N, CA, C and O atoms as a GROMACS GRO file, in nm:
protein
  536
    1MET      N    1  -4.090  -7.350 -13.766
    1MET     CA    2  -4.194  -7.461 -13.816
    1MET      C    3  -4.151  -7.603 -13.752
    1MET      O    4  -4.241  -7.679 -13.717
    2LYS      N    5  -4.020  -7.639 -13.738
    2LYS     CA    6  -3.972  -7.757 -13.698
    2LYS      C    7  -4.006  -7.761 -13.548
    2LYS      O    8  -4.030  -7.873 -13.502
    3ARG      N    9  -4.012  -7.647 -13.457
    3ARG     CA   10  -4.052  -7.643 -13.354
    3ARG      C   11  -4.194  -7.696 -13.317
    3ARG      O   12  -4.219  -7.781 -13.232
    4ARG      N   13  -4.280  -7.630 -13.396
    4ARG     CA   14  -4.422  -7.675 -13.414
    4ARG      C   15  -4.444  -7.820 -13.438
    4ARG      O   16  -4.525  -7.884 -13.371
    5ILE      N   17  -4.373  -7.875 -13.534
    5ILE     CA   18  -4.395  -8.010 -13.570
    5ILE      C   19  -4.356  -8.107 -13.439
    5ILE      O   20  -4.421  -8.207 -13.409
    6THR      N   21  -4.233  -8.058 -13.365
    6THR     CA   22  -4.183  -8.132 -13.256
    6THR      C   23  -4.306  -8.121 -13.143
    6THR      O   24  -4.342  -8.215 -13.072
    7LEU      N   25  -4.352  -8.013 -13.142
    7LEU     CA   26  -4.459  -7.977 -13.022
    7LEU      C   27  -4.596  -8.084 -13.069
    7LEU      O   28  -4.656  -8.153 -12.987
    8LEU      N   29  -4.624  -8.079 -13.196
    8LEU     CA   30  -4.729  -8.170 -13.241
    8LEU      C   31  -4.706  -8.315 -13.198
    8LEU      O   32  -4.779  -8.389 -13.132
    9ALA      N   33  -4.586  -8.337 -13.251
    9ALA     CA   34  -4.547  -8.486 -13.219
    9ALA      C   35  -4.547  -8.511 -13.067
    9ALA      O   36  -4.604  -8.613 -13.025
   10LEU      N   37  -4.502  -8.446 -13.002
   10LEU     CA   38  -4.506  -8.480 -12.846
   10LEU      C   39  -4.646  -8.491 -12.806
   10LEU      O   40  -4.684  -8.592 -12.748
   11ALA      N   41  -4.726  -8.394 -12.833
   11ALA     CA   42  -4.874  -8.389 -12.799
   11ALA      C   43  -4.950  -8.522 -12.848
   11ALA      O   44  -5.031  -8.584 -12.779
   12ALA      N   45  -4.914  -8.552 -12.968
   12ALA     CA   46  -4.988  -8.649 -13.025
   12ALA      C   47  -4.919  -8.788 -12.948
   12ALA      O   48  -5.003  -8.867 -12.906
   13ALA      N   49  -4.804  -8.817 -12.930
   13ALA     CA   50  -4.756  -8.942 -12.863
   13ALA      C   51  -4.830  -8.935 -12.725
   13ALA      O   52  -4.887  -9.039 -12.692
   14TRP      N   53  -4.835  -8.845 -12.653
   14TRP     CA   54  -4.896  -8.858 -12.517
   14TRP      C   55  -5.053  -8.865 -12.524
   14TRP      O   56  -5.111  -8.942 -12.447
   15ILE      N   57  -5.105  -8.809 -12.588
   15ILE     CA   58  -5.249  -8.833 -12.631
   15ILE      C   59  -5.271  -8.972 -12.676
   15ILE      O   60  -5.361  -9.038 -12.624
   16ALA      N   61  -5.194  -9.023 -12.771
   16ALA     CA   62  -5.202  -9.159 -12.814
   16ALA      C   63  -5.184  -9.273 -12.704
   16ALA      O   64  -5.262  -9.368 -12.698
   17ILE      N   65  -5.063  -9.255 -12.607
   17ILE     CA   66  -5.064  -9.343 -12.488
   17ILE      C   67  -5.179  -9.333 -12.389
   17ILE      O   68  -5.225  -9.428 -12.326
   18ILE      N   69  -5.220  -9.207 -12.382
   18ILE     CA   70  -5.342  -9.196 -12.291
   18ILE      C   71  -5.474  -9.261 -12.341
   18ILE      O   72  -5.555  -9.321 -12.271
   19ALA      N   73  -5.481  -9.240 -12.459
   19ALA     CA   74  -5.598  -9.310 -12.523
   19ALA      C   75  -5.589  -9.455 -12.526
   19ALA      O   76  -5.682  -9.527 -12.488
   20VAL      N   77  -5.476  -9.499 -12.570
   20VAL     CA   78  -5.451  -9.674 -12.528
   20VAL      C   79  -5.480  -9.706 -12.385
   20VAL      O   80  -5.551  -9.801 -12.354
   21ALA      N   81  -5.422  -9.621 -12.293
   21ALA     CA   82  -5.457  -9.671 -12.165
   21ALA      C   83  -5.606  -9.657 -12.116
   21ALA      O   84  -5.660  -9.732 -12.034
   22TYR      N   85  -5.651  -9.571 -12.166
   22TYR     CA   86  -5.813  -9.551 -12.145
   22TYR      C   87  -5.868  -9.688 -12.200
   22TYR      O   88  -5.927  -9.768 -12.127
   23ALA      N   89  -5.845  -9.707 -12.324
   23ALA     CA   90  -5.912  -9.826 -12.400
   23ALA      C   91  -5.861  -9.942 -12.317
   23ALA      O   92  -5.946 -10.026 -12.288
   24THR      N   93  -5.738  -9.963 -12.274
   24THR     CA   94  -5.682 -10.100 -12.203
   24THR      C   95  -5.766 -10.127 -12.082
   24THR      O   96  -5.801 -10.240 -12.048
   25LEU      N   97  -5.803  -9.990 -12.007
   25LEU     CA   98  -5.830 -10.025 -11.844
   25LEU      C   99  -5.990  -9.989 -11.846
   25LEU      O  100  -6.051 -10.012 -11.742
   26THR      N  101  -6.060  -9.934 -11.955
   26THR     CA  102  -6.190  -9.908 -11.924
   26THR      C  103  -6.281 -10.042 -11.951
   26THR      O  104  -6.232 -10.138 -12.010
   27ARG      N  105  -6.395 -10.043 -11.911
   27ARG     CA  106  -6.488 -10.156 -11.912
   27ARG      C  107  -6.502 -10.220 -12.049
   27ARG      O  108  -6.524 -10.150 -12.148
   28VAL      N  109  -6.490 -10.343 -12.055
   28VAL     CA  110  -6.468 -10.445 -12.174
   28VAL      C  111  -6.608 -10.394 -12.270
   28VAL      O  112  -6.591 -10.416 -12.390
   29GLY      N  113  -6.712 -10.344 -12.242
   29GLY     CA  114  -6.819 -10.321 -12.320
   29GLY      C  115  -6.784 -10.185 -12.428
   29GLY      O  116  -6.842 -10.168 -12.535
   30PHE      N  117  -6.675 -10.093 -12.373
   30PHE     CA  118  -6.636 -10.003 -12.450
   30PHE      C  119  -6.554 -10.044 -12.581
   30PHE      O  120  -6.566  -9.994 -12.692
   31VAL      N  121  -6.474 -10.141 -12.544
   31VAL     CA  122  -6.396 -10.220 -12.662
   31VAL      C  123  -6.484 -10.285 -12.758
   31VAL      O  124  -6.466 -10.267 -12.879
   32TYR      N  125  -6.600 -10.378 -12.702
   32TYR     CA  126  -6.677 -10.449 -12.787
   32TYR      C  127  -6.782 -10.341 -12.879
   32TYR      O  128  -6.841 -10.378 -12.980
   33SER      N  129  -6.789 -10.217 -12.827
   33SER     CA  130  -6.876 -10.133 -12.910
   33SER      C  131  -6.789 -10.099 -13.025
   33SER      O  132  -6.838 -10.100 -13.138
   34ILE      N  133  -6.672 -10.071 -13.009
   34ILE     CA  134  -6.561 -10.039 -13.094
   34ILE      C  135  -6.554 -10.134 -13.213
   34ILE      O  136  -6.558 -10.098 -13.330
   35TYR      N  137  -6.540 -10.279 -13.163
   35TYR     CA  138  -6.532 -10.357 -13.240
   35TYR      C  139  -6.653 -10.369 -13.346
   35TYR      O  140  -6.635 -10.382 -13.467
   36PHE      N  141  -6.776 -10.363 -13.282
   36PHE     CA  142  -6.891 -10.377 -13.366
   36PHE      C  143  -6.888 -10.269 -13.457
   36PHE      O  144  -6.923 -10.296 -13.572
   37LYS      N  145  -6.855 -10.158 -13.433
   37LYS     CA  146  -6.852 -10.047 -13.538
   37LYS      C  147  -6.775 -10.074 -13.657
   37LYS      O  148  -6.812 -10.048 -13.772
   38LEU      N  149  -6.634 -10.142 -13.612
   38LEU     CA  150  -6.536 -10.144 -13.716
   38LEU      C  151  -6.562 -10.285 -13.808
   38LEU      O  152  -6.540 -10.297 -13.929
   39ALA      N  153  -6.607 -10.370 -13.732
   39ALA     CA  154  -6.624 -10.516 -13.805
   39ALA      C  155  -6.687 -10.532 -13.949
   39ALA      O  156  -6.648 -10.616 -14.031
   40PRO      N  157  -6.785 -10.445 -13.966
   40PRO     CA  158  -6.819 -10.447 -14.127
   40PRO      C  159  -6.722 -10.405 -14.238
   40PRO      O  160  -6.715 -10.448 -14.353
   41LEU      N  161  -6.643 -10.306 -14.173
   41LEU     CA  162  -6.557 -10.254 -14.256
   41LEU      C  163  -6.424 -10.332 -14.277
   41LEU      O  164  -6.355 -10.316 -14.378
   42LEU      N  165  -6.393 -10.417 -14.175
   42LEU     CA  166  -6.293 -10.530 -14.164
   42LEU      C  167  -6.315 -10.655 -14.196
   42LEU      O  168  -6.230 -10.738 -14.163
   43MET      N  169  -6.418 -10.692 -14.259
   43MET     CA  170  -6.474 -10.813 -14.316
   43MET      C  171  -6.500 -10.906 -14.177
   43MET      O  172  -6.461 -11.022 -14.170
   44ARG      N  173  -6.554 -10.855 -14.095
   44ARG     CA  174  -6.603 -10.933 -13.958
   44ARG      C  175  -6.500 -11.010 -13.910
   44ARG      O  176  -6.540 -11.125 -13.894
   45PRO      N  177  -6.364 -10.994 -13.874
   45PRO     CA  178  -6.289 -11.076 -13.807
   45PRO      C  179  -6.350 -11.121 -13.687
   45PRO      O  180  -6.441 -11.063 -13.628
   46GLU      N  181  -6.281 -11.256 -13.646
   46GLU     CA  182  -6.327 -11.291 -13.490
   46GLU      C  183  -6.292 -11.194 -13.407
   46GLU      O  184  -6.207 -11.110 -13.437
   47MET      N  185  -6.354 -11.196 -13.299
   47MET     CA  186  -6.290 -11.104 -13.190
   47MET      C  187  -6.159 -11.118 -13.153
   47MET      O  188  -6.080 -11.024 -13.153
   48GLY      N  189  -6.127 -11.247 -13.117
   48GLY     CA  190  -5.993 -11.284 -13.086
   48GLY      C  191  -5.887 -11.216 -13.181
   48GLY      O  192  -5.798 -11.142 -13.141
   49THR      N  193  -5.910 -11.252 -13.308
   49THR     CA  194  -5.803 -11.190 -13.415
   49THR      C  195  -5.810 -11.051 -13.399
   49THR      O  196  -5.706 -10.992 -13.368
   50TYR      N  197  -5.923 -10.981 -13.415
   50TYR     CA  198  -5.936 -10.829 -13.396
   50TYR      C  199  -5.822 -10.792 -13.299
   50TYR      O  200  -5.723 -10.728 -13.331
   51ALA      N  201  -5.851 -10.844 -13.170
   51ALA     CA  202  -5.782 -10.802 -13.056
   51ALA      C  203  -5.632 -10.804 -13.070
   51ALA      O  204  -5.559 -10.714 -13.028
   52HIS      N  205  -5.589 -10.920 -13.137
   52HIS     CA  206  -5.440 -10.938 -13.172
   52HIS      C  207  -5.392 -10.820 -13.251
   52HIS      O  208  -5.288 -10.757 -13.232
   53TYR      N  209  -5.484 -10.799 -13.341
   53TYR     CA  210  -5.425 -10.700 -13.432
   53TYR      C  211  -5.416 -10.532 -13.396
   53TYR      O  212  -5.338 -10.446 -13.436
   54VAL      N  213  -5.535 -10.526 -13.300
   54VAL     CA  214  -5.538 -10.406 -13.232
   54VAL      C  215  -5.413 -10.379 -13.164
   54VAL      O  216  -5.346 -10.280 -13.192
   55HIS      N  217  -5.373 -10.484 -13.056
   55HIS     CA  218  -5.251 -10.475 -12.984
   55HIS      C  219  -5.133 -10.440 -13.049
   55HIS      O  220  -5.057 -10.357 -13.000
   56ILE      N  221  -5.111 -10.493 -13.150
   56ILE     CA  222  -4.989 -10.469 -13.233
   56ILE      C  223  -5.001 -10.349 -13.307
   56ILE      O  224  -4.897 -10.284 -13.321
   57ILE      N  225  -5.118 -10.299 -13.365
   57ILE     CA  226  -5.116 -10.180 -13.447
   57ILE      C  227  -5.120 -10.073 -13.348
   57ILE      O  228  -5.043  -9.979 -13.369
   58ALA      N  229  -5.197 -10.068 -13.237
   58ALA     CA  230  -5.198  -9.950 -13.145
   58ALA      C  231  -5.067  -9.932 -13.106
   58ALA      O  232  -5.007  -9.831 -13.141
   59PHE      N  233  -5.013 -10.017 -13.036
   59PHE     CA  234  -4.854 -10.000 -12.996
   59PHE      C  235  -4.748  -9.959 -13.100
   59PHE      O  236  -4.655  -9.885 -13.069
   60ALA      N  237  -4.760 -10.000 -13.201
   60ALA     CA  238  -4.684  -9.968 -13.336
   60ALA      C  239  -4.706  -9.813 -13.351
   60ALA      O  240  -4.617  -9.732 -13.381
   61LEU      N  241  -4.814  -9.789 -13.329
   61LEU     CA  242  -4.839  -9.640 -13.356
   61LEU      C  243  -4.793  -9.539 -13.242
   61LEU      O  244  -4.747  -9.426 -13.257
   62VAL      N  245  -4.816  -9.607 -13.126
   62VAL     CA  246  -4.769  -9.540 -13.006
   62VAL      C  247  -4.619  -9.520 -13.020
   62VAL      O  248  -4.563  -9.413 -12.995
   63GLY      N  249  -4.559  -9.629 -13.062
   63GLY     CA  250  -4.419  -9.652 -13.048
   63GLY      C  251  -4.348  -9.557 -13.170
   63GLY      O  252  -4.236  -9.504 -13.164
   64ALA      N  253  -4.442  -9.551 -13.280
   64ALA     CA  254  -4.375  -9.453 -13.394
   64ALA      C  255  -4.397  -9.317 -13.330
   64ALA      O  256  -4.301  -9.240 -13.343
   65LEU      N  257  -4.491  -9.277 -13.272
   65LEU     CA  258  -4.516  -9.143 -13.251
   65LEU      C  259  -4.392  -9.105 -13.139
   65LEU      O  260  -4.320  -9.008 -13.160
   66PHE      N  261  -4.375  -9.184 -13.029
   66PHE     CA  262  -4.283  -9.160 -12.925
   66PHE      C  263  -4.134  -9.166 -12.989
   66PHE      O  264  -4.045  -9.091 -12.949
   67ALA      N  265  -4.118  -9.240 -13.068
   67ALA     CA  266  -3.964  -9.224 -13.136
   67ALA      C  267  -3.948  -9.102 -13.232
   67ALA      O  268  -3.836  -9.053 -13.253
   68PHE      N  269  -4.076  -9.048 -13.298
   68PHE     CA  270  -4.061  -8.930 -13.375
   68PHE      C  271  -4.060  -8.817 -13.276
   68PHE      O  272  -4.003  -8.715 -13.314
   69ALA      N  273  -4.116  -8.816 -13.153
   69ALA     CA  274  -4.113  -8.700 -13.082
   69ALA      C  275  -3.991  -8.697 -12.990
   69ALA      O  276  -3.961  -8.590 -12.938
   70TYR      N  277  -3.923  -8.800 -12.967
   70TYR     CA  278  -3.805  -8.794 -12.891
   70TYR      C  279  -3.705  -8.854 -12.988
   70TYR      O  280  -3.683  -8.971 -12.958
   71PRO      N  281  -3.650  -8.822 -13.074
   71PRO     CA  282  -3.573  -8.878 -13.179
   71PRO      C  283  -3.426  -8.929 -13.107
   71PRO      O  284  -3.381  -9.041 -13.133
   72ASN      N  285  -3.365  -8.848 -13.025
   72ASN     CA  286  -3.240  -8.868 -12.956
   72ASN      C  287  -3.253  -8.923 -12.840
   72ASN      O  288  -3.150  -8.926 -12.774
   73ARG      N  289  -3.373  -8.980 -12.778
   73ARG     CA  290  -3.358  -9.052 -12.653
   73ARG      C  291  -3.432  -9.186 -12.664
   73ARG      O  292  -3.545  -9.205 -12.620
   74ILE      N  293  -3.358  -9.276 -12.726
   74ILE     CA  294  -3.418  -9.404 -12.746
   74ILE      C  295  -3.446  -9.490 -12.620
   74ILE      O  296  -3.547  -9.560 -12.610
   75LEU      N  297  -3.354  -9.480 -12.527
   75LEU     CA  298  -3.387  -9.556 -12.400
   75LEU      C  299  -3.496  -9.482 -12.333
   75LEU      O  300  -3.572  -9.556 -12.269
   76LEU      N  301  -3.524  -9.356 -12.333
   76LEU     CA  302  -3.658  -9.332 -12.276
   76LEU      C  303  -3.793  -9.359 -12.358
   76LEU      O  304  -3.902  -9.369 -12.302
   77VAL      N  305  -3.774  -9.369 -12.482
   77VAL     CA  306  -3.873  -9.413 -12.570
   77VAL      C  307  -3.913  -9.563 -12.554
   77VAL      O  308  -4.029  -9.604 -12.561
   78GLY      N  309  -3.804  -9.640 -12.530
   78GLY     CA  310  -3.823  -9.782 -12.500
   78GLY      C  311  -3.895  -9.804 -12.368
   78GLY      O  312  -3.991  -9.881 -12.357
   79CYS      N  313  -3.840  -9.726 -12.263
   79CYS     CA  314  -3.908  -9.740 -12.129
   79CYS      C  315  -4.043  -9.703 -12.140
   79CYS      O  316  -4.121  -9.784 -12.092
   80ILE      N  317  -4.097  -9.593 -12.196
   80ILE     CA  318  -4.225  -9.545 -12.214
   80ILE      C  319  -4.286  -9.626 -12.261
   80ILE      O  320  -4.366  -9.683 -12.187
   81VAL      N  321  -4.275  -9.671 -12.410
   81VAL     CA  322  -4.349  -9.756 -12.490
   81VAL      C  323  -4.359  -9.924 -12.446
   81VAL      O  324  -4.464  -9.988 -12.446
   82LEU      N  325  -4.258  -9.962 -12.420
   82LEU     CA  326  -4.244 -10.112 -12.391
   82LEU      C  327  -4.272 -10.140 -12.253
   82LEU      O  328  -4.344 -10.236 -12.225
   83GLY      N  329  -4.204 -10.039 -12.130
   83GLY     CA  330  -4.273 -10.047 -11.998
   83GLY      C  331  -4.426 -10.043 -11.988
   83GLY      O  332  -4.501 -10.117 -11.926
   84GLY      N  333  -4.455  -9.927 -12.073
   84GLY     CA  334  -4.599  -9.884 -12.087
   84GLY      C  335  -4.698 -10.019 -12.111
   84GLY      O  336  -4.796 -10.045 -12.040
   85ALA      N  337  -4.653 -10.095 -12.220
   85ALA     CA  338  -4.722 -10.201 -12.254
   85ALA      C  339  -4.733 -10.314 -12.124
   85ALA      O  340  -4.841 -10.356 -12.081
   86ALA      N  341  -4.615 -10.350 -12.078
   86ALA     CA  342  -4.631 -10.434 -11.973
   86ALA      C  343  -4.698 -10.394 -11.833
   86ALA      O  344  -4.744 -10.476 -11.754
   87LEU      N  345  -4.696 -10.256 -11.815
   87LEU     CA  346  -4.757 -10.208 -11.713
   87LEU      C  347  -4.919 -10.205 -11.728
   87LEU      O  348  -4.991 -10.230 -11.631
   88LEU      N  349  -4.969 -10.172 -11.852
   88LEU     CA  350  -5.113 -10.178 -11.885
   88LEU      C  351  -5.145 -10.310 -11.855
   88LEU      O  352  -5.229 -10.338 -11.769
   89GLU      N  353  -5.081 -10.398 -11.924
   89GLU     CA  354  -5.126 -10.551 -11.890
   89GLU      C  355  -5.143 -10.591 -11.760
   89GLU      O  356  -5.240 -10.655 -11.720
   90ILE      N  357  -5.034 -10.549 -11.680
   90ILE     CA  358  -5.049 -10.568 -11.529
   90ILE      C  359  -5.160 -10.517 -11.460
   90ILE      O  360  -5.233 -10.578 -11.381
   91ALA      N  361  -5.166 -10.393 -11.499
   91ALA     CA  362  -5.301 -10.294 -11.456
   91ALA      C  363  -5.440 -10.349 -11.493
   91ALA      O  364  -5.541 -10.320 -11.429
   92GLN      N  365  -5.439 -10.422 -11.591
   92GLN     CA  366  -5.565 -10.486 -11.643
   92GLN      C  367  -5.595 -10.582 -11.560
   92GLN      O  368  -5.716 -10.604 -11.557
   93THR      N  369  -5.532 -10.646 -11.493
   93THR     CA  370  -5.537 -10.748 -11.415
   93THR      C  371  -5.630 -10.711 -11.280
   93THR      O  372  -5.696 -10.792 -11.216
   94LEU      N  373  -5.617 -10.574 -11.254
   94LEU     CA  374  -5.674 -10.508 -11.122
   94LEU      C  375  -5.808 -10.458 -11.149
   94LEU      O  376  -5.877 -10.410 -11.059
   95THR      N  377  -5.858 -10.470 -11.314
   95THR     CA  378  -5.995 -10.434 -11.336
   95THR      C  379  -6.092 -10.524 -11.311
   95THR      O  380  -6.044 -10.638 -11.309
   96PRO      N  381  -6.212 -10.520 -11.289
   96PRO     CA  382  -6.328 -10.633 -11.258
   96PRO      C  383  -6.346 -10.715 -11.376
   96PRO      O  384  -6.346 -10.837 -11.358
   97ASP      N  385  -6.362 -10.671 -11.494
   97ASP     CA  386  -6.399 -10.719 -11.621
   97ASP      C  387  -6.287 -10.742 -11.728
   97ASP      O  388  -6.306 -10.773 -11.846
   98ARG      N  389  -6.188 -10.726 -11.678
   98ARG     CA  390  -6.071 -10.738 -11.788
   98ARG      C  391  -5.963 -10.840 -11.716
   98ARG      O  392  -5.966 -10.862 -11.595
   99HIS      N  393  -5.875 -10.897 -11.801
   99HIS     CA  394  -5.774 -10.970 -11.764
   99HIS      C  395  -5.640 -10.939 -11.843
   99HIS      O  396  -5.657 -10.916 -11.963
  100GLY      N  397  -5.533 -10.934 -11.804
  100GLY     CA  398  -5.411 -10.920 -11.856
  100GLY      C  399  -5.320 -11.057 -11.869
  100GLY      O  400  -5.286 -11.128 -11.774
  101THR      N  401  -5.287 -11.078 -12.010
  101THR     CA  402  -5.218 -11.221 -12.013
  101THR      C  403  -5.071 -11.159 -12.090
  101THR      O  404  -5.044 -11.051 -12.141
  102VAL      N  405  -5.008 -11.265 -12.074
  102VAL     CA  406  -4.859 -11.260 -12.120
  102VAL      C  407  -4.856 -11.257 -12.275
  102VAL      O  408  -4.772 -11.186 -12.332
  103ILE      N  409  -4.940 -11.327 -12.343
  103ILE     CA  410  -4.958 -11.316 -12.503
  103ILE      C  411  -4.984 -11.170 -12.526
  103ILE      O  412  -4.920 -11.103 -12.606
  104ASP      N  413  -5.084 -11.125 -12.447
  104ASP     CA  414  -5.124 -10.978 -12.500
  104ASP      C  415  -5.004 -10.860 -12.472
  104ASP      O  416  -4.977 -10.768 -12.549
  105ALA      N  417  -4.938 -10.888 -12.342
  105ALA     CA  418  -4.830 -10.819 -12.338
  105ALA      C  419  -4.724 -10.806 -12.441
  105ALA      O  420  -4.674 -10.701 -12.482
  106LEU      N  421  -4.692 -10.949 -12.483
  106LEU     CA  422  -4.601 -10.974 -12.591
  106LEU      C  423  -4.616 -10.923 -12.720
  106LEU      O  424  -4.526 -10.898 -12.799
  107GLU      N  425  -4.756 -10.907 -12.740
  107GLU     CA  426  -4.817 -10.849 -12.879
  107GLU      C  427  -4.799 -10.680 -12.856
  107GLU      O  428  -4.767 -10.614 -12.954
  108LYS      N  429  -4.817 -10.625 -12.748
  108LYS     CA  430  -4.810 -10.511 -12.738
  108LYS      C  431  -4.658 -10.455 -12.747
  108LYS      O  432  -4.633 -10.351 -12.807
  109ILE      N  433  -4.576 -10.521 -12.694
  109ILE     CA  434  -4.434 -10.484 -12.675
  109ILE      C  435  -4.379 -10.505 -12.826
  109ILE      O  436  -4.299 -10.423 -12.872
  110ALA      N  437  -4.417 -10.599 -12.893
  110ALA     CA  438  -4.389 -10.647 -13.041
  110ALA      C  439  -4.411 -10.503 -13.152
  110ALA      O  440  -4.338 -10.447 -13.233
  111GLY      N  441  -4.543 -10.486 -13.106
  111GLY     CA  442  -4.612 -10.369 -13.188
  111GLY      C  443  -4.516 -10.251 -13.160
  111GLY      O  444  -4.450 -10.196 -13.248
  112GLY      N  445  -4.517 -10.219 -13.033
  112GLY     CA  446  -4.419 -10.088 -12.978
  112GLY      C  447  -4.274 -10.091 -13.039
  112GLY      O  448  -4.217  -9.999 -13.098
  113ALA      N  449  -4.232 -10.204 -13.014
  113ALA     CA  450  -4.079 -10.209 -13.089
  113ALA      C  451  -4.077 -10.190 -13.234
  113ALA      O  452  -3.997 -10.111 -13.284
  114ALA      N  453  -4.170 -10.267 -13.315
  114ALA     CA  454  -4.169 -10.229 -13.447
  114ALA      C  455  -4.195 -10.065 -13.490
  114ALA      O  456  -4.120 -10.010 -13.571
  115GLY      N  457  -4.287 -10.008 -13.438
  115GLY     CA  458  -4.307  -9.866 -13.452
  115GLY      C  459  -4.194  -9.801 -13.420
  115GLY      O  460  -4.189  -9.700 -13.491
  116ILE      N  461  -4.096  -9.809 -13.343
  116ILE     CA  462  -3.995  -9.762 -13.270
  116ILE      C  463  -3.895  -9.789 -13.392
  116ILE      O  464  -3.856  -9.689 -13.452
  117MET      N  465  -3.853  -9.906 -13.430
  117MET     CA  466  -3.776  -9.952 -13.510
  117MET      C  467  -3.802  -9.885 -13.666
  117MET      O  468  -3.708  -9.854 -13.740
  118LEU      N  469  -3.932  -9.870 -13.697
  118LEU     CA  470  -3.976  -9.827 -13.816
  118LEU      C  471  -3.917  -9.669 -13.835
  118LEU      O  472  -3.842  -9.636 -13.926
  119VAL      N  473  -3.965  -9.582 -13.737
  119VAL     CA  474  -3.896  -9.470 -13.734
  119VAL      C  475  -3.758  -9.426 -13.729
  119VAL      O  476  -3.710  -9.321 -13.771
  120ARG      N  477  -3.702  -9.527 -13.668
  120ARG     CA  478  -3.536  -9.507 -13.667
  120ARG      C  479  -3.487  -9.540 -13.796
  120ARG      O  480  -3.399  -9.472 -13.849
  121ILE      N  481  -3.540  -9.644 -13.853
  121ILE     CA  482  -3.508  -9.685 -14.004
  121ILE      C  483  -3.527  -9.586 -14.083
  121ILE      O  484  -3.435  -9.551 -14.157
  122VAL      N  485  -3.646  -9.521 -14.083
  122VAL     CA  486  -3.676  -9.416 -14.187
  122VAL      C  487  -3.583  -9.288 -14.158
  122VAL      O  488  -3.540  -9.224 -14.253
  123ARG      N  489  -3.553  -9.252 -14.030
  123ARG     CA  490  -3.465  -9.138 -13.994
  123ARG      C  491  -3.336  -9.191 -14.024
  123ARG      O  492  -3.262  -9.097 -14.054
  124HIS      N  493  -3.282  -9.292 -14.028
  124HIS     CA  494  -3.154  -9.319 -14.063
  124HIS      C  495  -3.123  -9.311 -14.222
  124HIS      O  496  -3.028  -9.253 -14.274
  125PHE      N  497  -3.223  -9.381 -14.285
  125PHE     CA  498  -3.200  -9.360 -14.438
  125PHE      C  499  -3.253  -9.219 -14.492
  125PHE      O  500  -3.205  -9.178 -14.598
  126GLY      N  501  -3.327  -9.159 -14.440
  126GLY     CA  502  -3.346  -9.023 -14.439
  126GLY      C  503  -3.220  -8.937 -14.431
  126GLY      O  504  -3.194  -8.881 -14.538
  127ARG      N  505  -3.151  -8.917 -14.347
  127ARG     CA  506  -3.031  -8.867 -14.316
  127ARG      C  507  -2.923  -8.909 -14.425
  127ARG      O  508  -2.845  -8.820 -14.459
  128LYS      N  509  -2.911  -9.034 -14.484
  128LYS     CA  510  -2.819  -9.072 -14.584
  128LYS      C  511  -2.855  -9.028 -14.706
  128LYS      O  512  -2.769  -8.999 -14.789
  129VAL      N  513  -2.982  -9.017 -14.732
  129VAL     CA  514  -3.034  -8.941 -14.853
  129VAL      C  515  -3.008  -8.795 -14.863
  129VAL      O  516  -2.971  -8.745 -14.970
  130LYS      N  517  -3.027  -8.716 -14.743
  130LYS     CA  518  -2.993  -8.606 -14.732
  130LYS      C  519  -2.848  -8.570 -14.743
  130LYS      O  520  -2.799  -8.476 -14.805
  131THR      N  521  -2.788  -8.662 -14.673
  131THR     CA  522  -2.626  -8.624 -14.696
  131THR      C  523  -2.589  -8.646 -14.836
  131THR      O  524  -2.513  -8.565 -14.890
  132ALA      N  525  -2.632  -8.744 -14.901
  132ALA     CA  526  -2.584  -8.775 -15.051
  132ALA      C  527  -2.630  -8.680 -15.137
  132ALA      O  528  -2.567  -8.660 -15.240
  133ALA      N  529  -2.734  -8.612 -15.112
  133ALA     CA  530  -2.776  -8.483 -15.208
  133ALA      C  531  -2.712  -8.376 -15.176
  133ALA      O  532  -2.715  -8.286 -15.260
  134ASP      N  533  -2.640  -8.354 -15.056
  134ASP     CA  534  -2.555  -8.220 -15.031
  134ASP      C  535  -2.433  -8.244 -15.107
  134ASP      O  536  -2.344  -8.158 -15.110
   0.00000   0.00000   0.00000
């Protein structure tokens, strides 16, 4: 059972980063279409505000999934998530209708770091509770 959960976490982590990469590098119309579908549910935030939240939340999720999938390889997780955030922003400058910015990269890096730290903290306290119960 534990092996299946690990495989599921690995698949979810890699699928999530591929989806984020696609959303980051695809035509900007795709991103706007998602915004216009979600805006009524989110009380119609400004596109700029929405984009900031999406950067942080998406990379927090990616960071958490990778930290869960590779619990003992924090350096690898950091390189994939934080390096991936920076590389995707750089790659965005190569697309004709998108632009990468330092602020966007920092938002993505902060979100990724928060996701990684959250999983690490939960695992740390989970081990302490488990040890105390034994």
